[in-house]
Phi, psi and omega in degrees: 000133182284167180297321179297316178296322178296316179297320181292324179288333177282346178095014179292336183244037187293337178271348182264123180289151177285126183277138180270150175272349179287121183296328179292316178296319179296320179295316179296321176297317179300313181297319177299318179292324177297314179296323178296320179289324181293333176293338180277346184290134179252126179278129180290154176286170179300319180294318178296318180298316178296318180298313179297322180295317179297318180298317180295316180297317179297318178298317180296319179297317179297317180294322177297316179297319179297313180293320177299315180298315179295319179297316179297316180295315180291327177294316179295319179295319180290324174298320180295319183284315188269332182265320176103000000 
């Protein structure tokens, strides 16, 4: 008897289901687990969705400004170094 089988018989893995080698059974188990996880998903309210959207747009604008500023600064620095 292997160590894994010995551990399972002692109950060390009692919360972990035994995985099947049958691909159909494994697929059905996967689909069942996907549906179980999807039941846990909470849909945001309209106000939450609008709030999250505004936050994302503001973050993107700030990141664009930061990258534009760094690009402008490095371009000016490279012109100063290479052109003179």
